[in-house]
N, C-alpha and C positions, 0 to 999 in steps of 0.2 A: 867662611867664618860667619856665624850668625851675628846679626846686629843686636846690641844691647838696647832694646827699645824702652826698657824701664828708665834708662839714663836719659833718653830723649824726652820723656814725659816731664822731666824736671828742668827742661831748657826752653826758654822763650826766644826772644830776639834781642840780645843785649844792647845792640846799637840803637834800635828803635825804642826799646824800653827806656834807655837813659835819656833819649831825646824827649819822649813823652813825659817822663818824670820831671825833667827840667822845666818844661812849660806848664804842665798841669799842677805843679805844686804851688804855683803863684797865680792868683786870679787875673792880675794884669797881663802876665805872660801868656796865659791861656787865651785871653781875649785877643791879644795881639796875633797869636797863632791862628785862631779861628778866622779872624778877619783876612789874614794873608792867604789862608787856604781857600776862602770863598772867592778870591780873585784869581786863583790858580786854575785856569780852565784848560789851557793848551800847553804844549811843550815850549812854545814861544814865551810864555809867562815865567818860565823857570828862573831866568836871570834876575828879574825883578823880585821874585819870591825869595831868592837867596840873599838879595840885598837887605830884605826885611828880616829874614830868618836865616842867618849865616850858618847856624848849626846843622842845617839841612844838607850841608856839603857832604855829610857822611854818606848820603845816598849816591852822589856822584862818585865818591871814592869806592863804594861797593860795586857799582856798575863797571868801573874801570878794573877792579880786581877780578870780577866775574868774566869780563871780556865779552865781545860780541858773539852772538849765536852764529854758527856756521850758516852762510848764506844759502847753500843748497838745501840744508835741513829746513830753514825758515821758509823758503819759497815752496818746497814740497808740502809743508804743513799748511801754509796759507792757501795753496791751491786745493788741497784736500778739504779744508774748511769751506772754501768758497763753493765747491760743488755740492756740499751736504749741509750747508748752514741751517736751512730750515729744520732739518731732522735733528741736528746737533743741539739747537736751541730748545727744541721740544724735549730732548733727552735730558738736558740739564735740569729741567723742572720735574720731569716724570721719573727719572732714574738717578741722576747724580745727587740731587738733594736728599731724596729718600735714603740712598745708600749711606750718606753721611749721618742721617738720623739714626741709623741702625747701630752706630757706635755709641753705646750708652753714655760713657763718660764725656765724650765730645758733645753729645746731644744736650747734656746738662748745661754746658757753656752756652750753646745756642739758645736754650730755653731761658737762661738767666738774662740774656741780652734783651729779651722780650720782643724786639723788632722782628725776630724770625717767626713769631706766631701772631703778633698784633698788627704787623704791617707787611704781610706776605707779598702782596702785589708789588709794592715798592722794592722789596728785596729781590724779587725775581727780575724786575726791570733793571736794577743795578747790576745784577749778575750778568744779564744779557749784554748790557752796555760794556761791562768790563771785558767779556769775551770778544765782543765785536771790536773793541779797541785793540786788543792783543792780535787779532786776526786781520786788521786793516793794513794793507800793504804800505800805506803812508802813515801808519800809527806812530812811528818814532820820528817822523819829520817834524819840522817846526810847527806846522799847522795841525798835526795830530795831537793825541792826548794819551798815548800809551805809557810814556814815562810818568806822566802826572798820575795816571790811574794806578800804576804800580806803587808809587810813593804813597798815595792816599790809602790804598788797601793795607800796605805795611803799617802805616800809622794807626789805621782802624783796628788792626789786630793788637797792637801794643796798647792802645787806649782801652780795648776790651779787657786785657790782662790787668791794667792799672785799676779799673773800676771794680772788676769782679773780686780781685784780691782784697779790696777794702770792705767787701761784704762778708756774708756768711759762707765762705767757700770751704769745701772739704779738701784739705791738703792731700788726702789719700788718693785723690783723682789726678794728682800731678798739677803742674801749672795750667791755668786756663789758656787755651789757644797755644798749646805746646807744640814742639817740633813733630812729635808723632802724629798728632791730630792734623797738623798742617800738611804732613806728608800724605795722609789718607785723603784729605780734601783735594790735594793736587792730583792724586790718582783718579779721583772722581771726575776730573775734567779731561783726563787723557785716556787711560786704560778702560775705565768704566764706560765712557762714551763710545769707544771703539767696540767694546763688548755689546753695547746696546745697538749700534748700527748693524753689527753682524746678526743680531737676534732678529731684526726686522728685515733682513734679507740682503744687506749690502755685502759685496765681496771686497775686502780690503787687502791690498798687497802688503807684503812684509816691509817694503820701502816706505809706504804711507804710514804704517803703524809705527815704525822706527822714528820717522821724522816727526810725527805728531807727539809721541812720547818725549822725544829729545827736546822739542821746542817747549813743551810744558815743563820739562825739567829746568830749562833755562829760565822760564818765567818764575818757577819756584825758587830758584837761586836768587833772583832779583827781589823776591818777597821775603828773603831771609832764611830760607831752608838750607840746612847743612848739606854738603855734597854727598855724604853717606846715605841720605834719604832721597836722592834724586836718581831714579833709574835711567840707565843709558840704553837699555834694550828691553824687548818684550819679556824675556825671562826674569830680569831683575824687577821689572814692574809687577809681574805676576807673583813672584816670591814675596815681595814687600806687601802686596795687597792681601795675600793669604795670611801672612804673619799678623798684620794689623787687624783684619777682620776676625781672625781666630782668637785674638786677645780681647776684642772689645764688642763684637756683635752679640747683642742679647736684648731681650725685652726691657724697656724702661718707660716709666710714665712720661718722661720728657720727650722721648722719641715718638711715643704714641700721640701726644698732644701736638707736636710739630707736624706730624703727618695729617692729623685731623684738620689743622688750620690750613695746611697746604692744599689738601683736597677741596676744602670749602672755598678757597680762593679760586681754584680751577672751576668749580661749579658755578661760582658767581660770574666768572668771565665767559662761561659757555653759553652760546645762544641756542644750543640743542638742535640746530638745524642739520648738522652732519653727524653728530655723536651725542649720545645720551650721557647724563652724569654718571650712571652706573658703569658705562663703558670706559669712562676716564679711569675710574678705580680699577676696572678690569685690565686696562692697558698698563697701568702702573704695576699691577700684580704680575702680568705677563712679562714685563721687563725685569722686575726684581726677582721673580721666582717665588714659590710658595714659602720657602724657609724664612727668607728675610721679610716677606710680606706678613707672615704670621707674627713675627716679632713685633711688627709695627702696627698690628691690627688693621692692615689694609683690608677693606671689605672684600669678602670672598665672592667677587663677581667675575664672570668669565668675559674675556675679550673675544667677540665673535670670530669664529674661524674665517668667515668671509672677509672680515676686515684685516685679519692677519695676512690673508692671501693678497688683499689689495695693497697692503704695505710692501709685501715682497715684490709685487708686480711693479709698483712705483720705484722700488729700489733698483730693479733690473734695468729700468729705462732712464734712470737719473744719471 
C-alpha cells in the first residue's frame, strides 16, 4: 500500500510544537527555557533540567513509548560507523546535505532559516557533533550527551516551524520541517551514506546495511518521526527514497544558493595541499551524479580518475 505523502506534508511534531508554543509565546518563559537549555550539556543534567522545565517530561514519555533500540542492531551500527567514521563524516557534507538541498520545497525551509547558508561551517560542525554523539558507545550514559542532543534537535525543528509560520510562508509547500521532509533527511544520514560509501569502493554487508538503517530509524523515532516513515529494511528505505525524491527533486533558487554557500565553505577550509577546490566540486558531482548535480548547479568539474582509484584502494584496506 502506497504512503499518502501529501498527508505527511501537513504534519509536524505536535508534542514538540505544543512545548515550543507554550514557551515561545511568552518572553519570560522563553528566556527561562533558553537559560535552562544553555545548562543542559550532558545526560546527567537532565534531572535538573526537568526540575526547571517540567513540561519536557514529554520527551521521557516518548522515549519510553518508542522503547530501547535492539542492542545487536545498535552495536552493529556503531561498529560500522567506527570503522568508516572519517568517510561517513565527509559524505555528510559532500553528499547528504546536497541531497537534501535537491528537494526544492525542503530547501526553501533551510534557506529561510539563513544559518544554512550564512553560517555553513558552524552547521557542518553541529551536524558532525550530532552524528558523533549518536554513534558514541557511551552516548546514552550519564556522561554522554546523545539524549540531550536528540531533545535539542527536536526542539530546533519545532522552533523552526514556529518562526517560519509567523513569516511569509507559502502554505502550498506544506508545513515547514514536516514529516515527509524529516523522513528524507533521516534517509540522507542512513541510506544515502551507505550509497556513498559503496560508490567510493566499500563493500557493505546486508547485515551492516540493515543495522545502520534500523538504528537511524530509531533515532528518527526519537526525533518525532511517525513509524510509517521509518524504514526497517533496505527495500523500504529505497522505496521511500524514490517516492520522496520523485516528488520533490527539481531545480530551485534556494537549493542552488545553499550549494553555492556549502562549496564556498569547503573552499575556505581547504588548504589545497592534497586536493584543489575544483576537485571538491568534482567529488561532490561524482557522489551525487550528474542529474542531481545539474539541478543544483554543482560546477561541471571532473573528479580525477586517479583519485577515484585511490579512494577505492583506501576502501579496500580500511
